[in-house]
Residue frames relative to the residue before (quaternion, step in Angstrom):
aa qw qx qy qz dx dy dz
M 1.0000 0.0000 0.0000 0.0000 0.00 0.00 0.00
A 0.0097 -0.8124 0.5830 -0.0032 3.40 -1.04 0.87
V 0.0891 -0.8038 0.5841 0.0696 3.51 -0.88 0.77
Y 0.1379 -0.8242 0.5469 0.0505 3.45 -0.91 1.01
I 0.1135 -0.7958 0.5837 0.1147 3.66 -0.49 0.99
H 0.1703 -0.7509 0.6368 0.0412 3.47 -0.84 1.20
N 0.1981 -0.7735 0.5974 0.0744 3.54 -0.73 1.17
A 0.1294 -0.8337 0.5289 0.0919 3.59 -0.20 1.25
L 0.6140 0.4861 -0.3325 0.5255 3.55 1.39 0.13
S 0.2453 -0.8102 0.4999 0.1833 3.61 -0.06 1.11
T 0.6454 0.5627 -0.3316 0.3962 3.57 1.11 -0.36
E 0.6262 0.5538 -0.2601 0.4833 3.47 1.47 -0.38
K 0.2618 -0.7338 0.6021 0.1747 3.54 -0.85 0.85
V 0.3138 -0.7605 0.5420 0.1712 3.58 -0.91 0.97
D 0.4312 -0.6966 0.5180 0.2462 3.56 -0.77 1.03
P 0.4612 -0.7226 0.4457 0.2578 3.67 -0.54 1.13
R 0.5525 0.6204 -0.3641 0.4211 3.65 1.25 -0.42
L 0.6242 0.5887 -0.3610 0.3654 3.50 1.05 -0.64
E 0.6270 0.5559 -0.3193 0.4425 3.57 1.07 -0.71
E 0.6306 0.5540 -0.2807 0.4654 3.42 1.13 -1.13
L 0.6916 0.4830 -0.2832 0.4563 3.49 0.84 -1.10
A 0.6094 0.5745 -0.3339 0.4325 3.63 0.98 -0.69
L 0.6916 0.4633 -0.2715 0.4830 3.41 0.96 -1.03
Q 0.6671 0.4950 -0.3141 0.4596 3.71 0.94 -0.68
V 0.6422 0.4848 -0.3085 0.5073 3.58 1.15 -0.54
A 0.6416 0.4959 -0.3451 0.4727 3.60 0.88 -0.74
D 0.6451 0.5248 -0.3184 0.4550 3.56 0.96 -0.72
R 0.6407 0.5104 -0.3063 0.4850 3.60 1.05 -0.96
L 0.7090 0.4239 -0.2722 0.4935 3.68 1.00 -0.87
S 0.5018 -0.7046 0.4195 0.2752 3.69 1.15 0.25
I 0.2443 0.7291 -0.5719 0.2857 3.54 1.02 0.86
H 0.5819 -0.6529 0.3670 0.3168 3.45 -0.70 1.18
P 0.5334 -0.6752 0.4230 0.2840 3.67 -0.89 0.97
D 0.6898 0.4659 -0.3041 0.4634 3.54 1.14 -0.44
A 0.5886 0.6361 -0.3194 0.3833 3.53 1.33 -0.14
S 0.1815 -0.7430 0.6128 0.1984 3.69 -1.03 0.22
V 0.2054 -0.7144 0.6566 0.1273 3.37 -1.65 0.44
N 0.2244 -0.7366 0.6219 0.1425 3.57 -0.93 0.72
I 0.0505 -0.7484 0.6609 0.0248 3.56 -1.02 0.94
V 0.1841 -0.7760 0.6032 0.0093 3.40 -0.77 1.30
L 0.1177 -0.7476 0.6472 0.0917 3.64 -0.83 1.10
T 0.0519 0.8519 -0.5076 0.1184 3.44 -0.64 1.22
D 0.5834 -0.6259 0.3781 0.3534 3.67 -1.08 -0.02
D 0.7137 -0.4501 0.3008 0.4445 3.56 -1.26 0.18
A 0.6130 0.5784 -0.3592 0.4009 3.65 0.92 -0.72
H 0.7047 0.4813 -0.2293 0.4682 3.37 1.02 -1.00
M 0.6436 0.5146 -0.2834 0.4905 3.53 1.05 -0.75
T 0.5854 0.5464 -0.3340 0.4972 3.61 1.23 -0.71
A 0.6887 0.4967 -0.2882 0.4425 3.66 0.92 -1.03
L 0.6677 0.4850 -0.3182 0.4665 3.55 0.98 -0.87
N 0.6512 0.5404 -0.3087 0.4342 3.63 1.04 -0.97
S 0.6266 0.5296 -0.2961 0.4890 3.57 1.21 -0.79
E 0.7318 0.4668 -0.2497 0.4292 3.61 0.72 -1.16
Y 0.7932 0.3693 -0.1452 0.4619 3.55 0.97 -0.98
L 0.8257 0.1864 -0.0779 0.5267 3.51 1.07 -0.77
G 0.5433 -0.7054 0.3539 0.2863 3.43 1.28 0.53
S 0.5913 0.5527 -0.4054 0.4249 3.68 1.02 0.38
S 0.4116 -0.7467 0.4772 0.2129 3.62 -1.06 0.74
N 0.5899 0.5961 -0.3337 0.4305 3.48 1.42 0.10
S 0.5109 -0.5529 0.4952 0.4336 3.56 -1.18 0.26
T 0.1655 -0.7486 0.6351 0.0939 3.54 -1.39 0.19
D 0.5969 -0.6237 0.3913 0.3188 3.66 -1.16 0.40
C 0.8180 -0.0208 0.1060 0.5649 3.44 1.00 -0.98
I 0.0132 0.7884 -0.6150 -0.0055 3.51 -1.10 0.89
A 0.0620 -0.8496 0.5214 0.0506 3.53 -0.61 0.77
F 0.1524 -0.8246 0.5436 0.0351 3.53 -0.91 0.92
N 0.2930 -0.7105 0.6012 0.2187 3.61 -0.76 1.09
I 0.1737 -0.7825 0.5962 0.0465 3.37 -1.02 0.95
D 0.0947 0.8459 -0.5247 0.0151 3.61 1.03 -1.08
A 0.3485 0.6812 -0.5681 0.3031 3.45 0.71 1.25
R 0.2563 -0.7441 0.6126 0.0730 3.44 -1.00 1.18
K 0.0414 -0.7636 0.6438 0.0252 3.61 -0.94 0.91
P 0.1555 -0.8395 0.5067 0.1195 3.58 0.33 1.20
A 0.5599 0.6169 -0.3960 0.3861 3.67 0.96 -0.59
V 0.7735 0.2625 -0.1500 0.5570 3.60 0.99 -0.77
G 0.4986 -0.6902 0.4186 0.3159 3.62 1.25 0.12
E 0.5340 0.6402 -0.3817 0.3991 3.61 1.15 0.46
W 0.0585 -0.7372 0.6726 0.0259 3.63 -1.10 0.71
V 0.0943 -0.7692 0.6306 0.0426 3.54 -0.56 1.11
F 0.3186 -0.8036 0.4881 0.1203 3.47 -0.50 1.39
G 0.7743 -0.2276 0.2009 0.5553 3.49 1.05 -0.91
E 0.3364 -0.7112 0.5851 0.1966 3.44 -1.38 0.03
V 0.0440 -0.7992 0.5977 0.0457 3.50 -0.90 0.63
Y 0.1796 -0.8068 0.5605 0.0523 3.55 -0.73 1.20
V 0.0509 -0.7886 0.6127 0.0088 3.75 -0.64 1.07
G 0.3656 -0.7094 0.5720 0.1894 3.30 -1.09 1.06
V 0.3392 -0.7543 0.5072 0.2423 3.68 -0.51 1.10
E 0.6487 0.5533 -0.3105 0.4203 3.63 0.83 -1.03
V 0.6370 0.4761 -0.3081 0.5222 3.56 1.12 -0.81
A 0.6685 0.5277 -0.3108 0.4220 3.61 0.83 -0.77
E 0.6005 0.5090 -0.3416 0.5135 3.65 1.27 -0.63
R 0.6653 0.4996 -0.3174 0.4549 3.70 0.95 -0.76
Q 0.7166 0.4694 -0.2396 0.4569 3.53 0.90 -0.95
G 0.6541 0.5107 -0.3245 0.4539 3.43 1.12 -0.75
A 0.6039 0.5200 -0.3639 0.4822 3.59 1.18 -0.71
E 0.6659 0.4869 -0.3292 0.4594 3.68 0.82 -0.83
A 0.6807 0.4493 -0.3137 0.4862 3.60 0.89 -0.64
G 0.4809 -0.7016 0.4393 0.2889 3.60 1.09 -0.31
W 0.6950 0.5269 -0.2513 0.4198 3.48 1.21 0.31
G 0.5262 -0.6899 0.3299 0.3718 3.47 1.60 0.05
K 0.7456 -0.4631 0.3271 0.3502 3.49 -1.38 0.23
D 0.7300 0.4567 -0.3007 0.4099 3.53 0.59 -0.89
K 0.6053 0.5255 -0.3163 0.5074 3.54 1.11 -0.79
E 0.6778 0.4820 -0.3180 0.4551 3.67 0.85 -0.82
L 0.5309 0.5677 -0.3811 0.5007 3.64 1.24 -0.79
A 0.6868 0.5125 -0.3093 0.4123 3.61 0.56 -1.12
M 0.6600 0.4895 -0.3080 0.4795 3.59 0.98 -0.98
L 0.6799 0.5256 -0.2782 0.4290 3.50 0.81 -0.75
I 0.6012 0.5376 -0.3183 0.4982 3.47 1.22 -0.73
I 0.6116 0.5458 -0.3263 0.4706 3.52 1.05 -0.97
H 0.6648 0.5678 -0.2732 0.4012 3.44 0.88 -1.22
G 0.6375 0.5540 -0.2344 0.4814 3.48 1.17 -0.84
L 0.6974 0.4783 -0.2375 0.4780 3.38 0.96 -1.04
L 0.5606 0.5719 -0.3370 0.4950 3.60 1.27 -0.50
H 0.6896 0.4797 -0.2919 0.4572 3.46 0.94 -1.02
L 0.5970 0.5719 -0.3504 0.4402 3.61 1.11 -0.78
T 0.7490 0.4068 -0.2137 0.4774 3.60 1.02 -0.80
G 0.7075 -0.4957 0.2432 0.4412 3.56 1.20 0.50
R 0.4873 0.6159 -0.4929 0.3744 3.77 0.99 -0.09
K 0.1674 -0.7713 0.6127 0.0404 3.41 -1.26 0.85
D 0.1398 -0.7773 0.6068 0.0900 3.64 -0.97 0.64
D 0.3627 0.7707 -0.4638 0.2436 3.66 0.92 0.85
S 0.7160 0.2574 -0.2651 0.5923 3.48 1.19 0.43
D 0.6913 -0.4423 0.3587 0.4448 3.66 -1.30 0.19
E 0.7064 0.4695 -0.2737 0.4535 3.49 0.70 -1.14
R 0.6784 0.4761 -0.3071 0.4678 3.67 0.79 -0.76
R 0.6347 0.5498 -0.3131 0.4437 3.55 1.09 -0.91
E 0.6628 0.4868 -0.2808 0.4949 3.62 1.12 -0.92
A 0.6355 0.4941 -0.3590 0.4724 3.66 0.91 -0.73
M 0.6283 0.5528 -0.3137 0.4486 3.71 0.97 -0.92
M 0.7227 0.4411 -0.2776 0.4539 3.43 0.77 -1.11
A 0.6136 0.5048 -0.3786 0.4748 3.68 0.94 -0.57
E 0.6342 0.5060 -0.3797 0.4445 3.72 0.83 -0.73
A 0.6599 0.5405 -0.2667 0.4486 3.57 0.99 -1.07
M 0.6431 0.5163 -0.2926 0.4840 3.55 0.99 -0.82
G 0.6108 0.5076 -0.3279 0.5117 3.67 1.08 -0.87
L 0.6946 0.4271 -0.3466 0.4638 3.77 0.55 -0.97
L 0.6715 0.5187 -0.3608 0.3871 3.57 0.78 -0.74
A 0.6562 0.4849 -0.3159 0.4841 3.46 1.00 -0.72
E 0.6773 0.5012 -0.3092 0.4410 3.66 1.01 -0.47
F 0.7949 0.3508 -0.1170 0.4811 3.45 1.06 -0.90
W 0.6898 0.4518 -0.3017 0.4785 3.76 0.95 -0.48
E 0.1415 -0.7817 0.6043 0.0604 3.51 -0.77 1.07
E 0.4323 -0.7095 0.5179 0.2037 3.52 -0.74 1.21
G 0.9055 0.2109 -0.1034 0.3534 3.45 -1.28 0.59
K 0.5381 0.6104 -0.4197 0.4020 3.48 1.30 0.14
């Protein structure tokens, strides 16, 4: 299993704990060990464009996940999916939650990985179940203050 975090915001430093968290959560969610997941940290403008193009909303959003499941046997690569995370939204939401940007980025990466493995949040019941699962994974795999 490989996780690649792409920082589209050159001014933002990426917390190294995010990659480790993503690997641990992907393993826990049984994403195939030969697969890779791309995580793109980006800005509101890009998130708004993705949200508009793929989900029909003209607003920014915190996280969008795309199942790709593309196998490239010639190069031995299997891209399972991509998760786009809005850093500016994470900053706002992290402040509202009282835990800061990096922990919110961790939560949104978990949220995206849950989507890649089939979880849905298209109803109140599903949203609550997904949030509870994400909070459990965050509590298990996010280490404060390191």
